[in-house]
C-alpha beads as a LAMMPS data file, in Angstrom:
LAMMPS data file: protein, C-alpha beads

83 atoms
82 bonds

1 atom types
1 bond types

-500.0 500.0 xlo xhi
-500.0 500.0 ylo yhi
-500.0 500.0 zlo zhi

Masses

1 110.0

Atoms # bond

1 1 1 36.210 -167.206 151.763
2 1 1 38.352 -163.905 150.708
3 1 1 41.797 -164.011 150.432
4 1 1 43.012 -161.937 152.479
5 1 1 40.089 -162.987 155.388
6 1 1 41.246 -166.595 154.715
7 1 1 45.233 -164.549 155.563
8 1 1 43.921 -162.776 158.497
9 1 1 41.415 -165.405 160.620
10 1 1 44.298 -167.921 159.653
11 1 1 47.639 -167.741 158.091
12 1 1 49.322 -164.702 159.960
13 1 1 48.194 -166.299 163.857
14 1 1 48.976 -169.753 162.818
15 1 1 52.098 -168.715 161.175
16 1 1 52.860 -165.664 163.352
17 1 1 54.274 -163.359 160.687
18 1 1 55.381 -159.654 161.281
19 1 1 53.911 -157.263 160.588
20 1 1 56.860 -156.134 156.984
21 1 1 55.112 -159.969 156.071
22 1 1 51.850 -159.115 156.571
23 1 1 51.794 -155.954 153.738
24 1 1 53.332 -157.728 151.726
25 1 1 51.091 -160.615 151.352
26 1 1 48.645 -157.954 150.954
27 1 1 50.294 -156.328 147.656
28 1 1 50.245 -159.869 146.229
29 1 1 46.312 -160.041 147.316
30 1 1 45.523 -157.067 146.073
31 1 1 47.291 -157.312 142.666
32 1 1 45.764 -161.055 142.074
33 1 1 42.456 -159.693 143.550
34 1 1 42.974 -156.712 140.404
35 1 1 43.620 -158.896 137.696
36 1 1 40.018 -160.893 138.283
37 1 1 38.818 -157.176 138.251
38 1 1 37.013 -158.210 141.954
39 1 1 38.527 -158.708 145.778
40 1 1 40.386 -163.117 145.509
41 1 1 38.294 -165.198 147.367
42 1 1 40.121 -169.567 148.244
43 1 1 38.540 -170.786 145.098
44 1 1 40.644 -168.249 143.397
45 1 1 43.322 -170.601 143.527
46 1 1 43.210 -172.709 140.545
47 1 1 45.425 -174.026 138.738
48 1 1 45.276 -171.859 135.825
49 1 1 44.295 -168.171 136.724
50 1 1 47.474 -168.127 139.296
51 1 1 50.187 -168.802 136.299
52 1 1 47.785 -166.301 134.068
53 1 1 48.501 -164.240 136.731
54 1 1 51.938 -164.944 137.414
55 1 1 52.612 -164.661 133.619
56 1 1 51.564 -161.309 134.142
57 1 1 53.751 -160.209 136.517
58 1 1 56.037 -161.771 134.693
59 1 1 55.795 -158.956 132.780
60 1 1 54.959 -155.716 134.924
61 1 1 57.236 -156.188 137.306
62 1 1 60.989 -158.065 138.425
63 1 1 61.869 -162.338 138.775
64 1 1 61.572 -161.432 142.201
65 1 1 58.463 -159.698 143.007
66 1 1 57.091 -162.666 140.338
67 1 1 58.213 -165.400 142.744
68 1 1 57.396 -164.107 145.438
69 1 1 54.043 -163.943 144.933
70 1 1 54.005 -167.965 143.898
71 1 1 55.443 -168.449 147.299
72 1 1 52.907 -166.744 148.587
73 1 1 49.678 -167.629 147.209
74 1 1 51.592 -170.713 147.440
75 1 1 51.663 -171.102 150.820
76 1 1 47.630 -169.254 151.345
77 1 1 47.057 -172.011 148.372
78 1 1 48.485 -174.812 151.591
79 1 1 46.067 -173.257 154.511
80 1 1 43.055 -173.337 152.865
81 1 1 43.304 -176.208 151.859
82 1 1 42.969 -176.961 156.299
83 1 1 40.461 -174.435 156.346

Bonds

1 1 1 2
2 1 2 3
3 1 3 4
4 1 4 5
5 1 5 6
6 1 6 7
7 1 7 8
8 1 8 9
9 1 9 10
10 1 10 11
11 1 11 12
12 1 12 13
13 1 13 14
14 1 14 15
15 1 15 16
16 1 16 17
17 1 17 18
18 1 18 19
19 1 19 20
20 1 20 21
21 1 21 22
22 1 22 23
23 1 23 24
24 1 24 25
25 1 25 26
26 1 26 27
27 1 27 28
28 1 28 29
29 1 29 30
30 1 30 31
31 1 31 32
32 1 32 33
33 1 33 34
34 1 34 35
35 1 35 36
36 1 36 37
37 1 37 38
38 1 38 39
39 1 39 40
40 1 40 41
41 1 41 42
42 1 42 43
43 1 43 44
44 1 44 45
45 1 45 46
46 1 46 47
47 1 47 48
48 1 48 49
49 1 49 50
50 1 50 51
51 1 51 52
52 1 52 53
53 1 53 54
54 1 54 55
55 1 55 56
56 1 56 57
57 1 57 58
58 1 58 59
59 1 59 60
60 1 60 61
61 1 61 62
62 1 62 63
63 1 63 64
64 1 64 65
65 1 65 66
66 1 66 67
67 1 67 68
68 1 68 69
69 1 69 70
70 1 70 71
71 1 71 72
72 1 72 73
73 1 73 74
74 1 74 75
75 1 75 76
76 1 76 77
77 1 77 78
78 1 78 79
79 1 79 80
80 1 80 81
81 1 81 82
82 1 82 83
C-alpha cells in the first residue's frame, strides 16, 4: 500500500488531523519518496531505509524538520502495523 493511501484511508480519519497537518505529512511522504526514487510504500518503512532518509534530511534541512519527518513516519508505521 502506498503511504499516501495509508495516510488518507486510515490515519486522517482515525486521528482527525487538520488539513494543515495533512499537508505536512504530504511534504514528508514526498521527500521520503524522492529519496527512494518512487512513491513510498508501507514496506519502505524499514529501519535502515528510514535511517538513511533521516540522515540525509538532517544534512539538508533544519533539525526540527528531520525530527518532524521521523515522528510522522513513525506514526504511519504504527498505523500500518495495525492495518
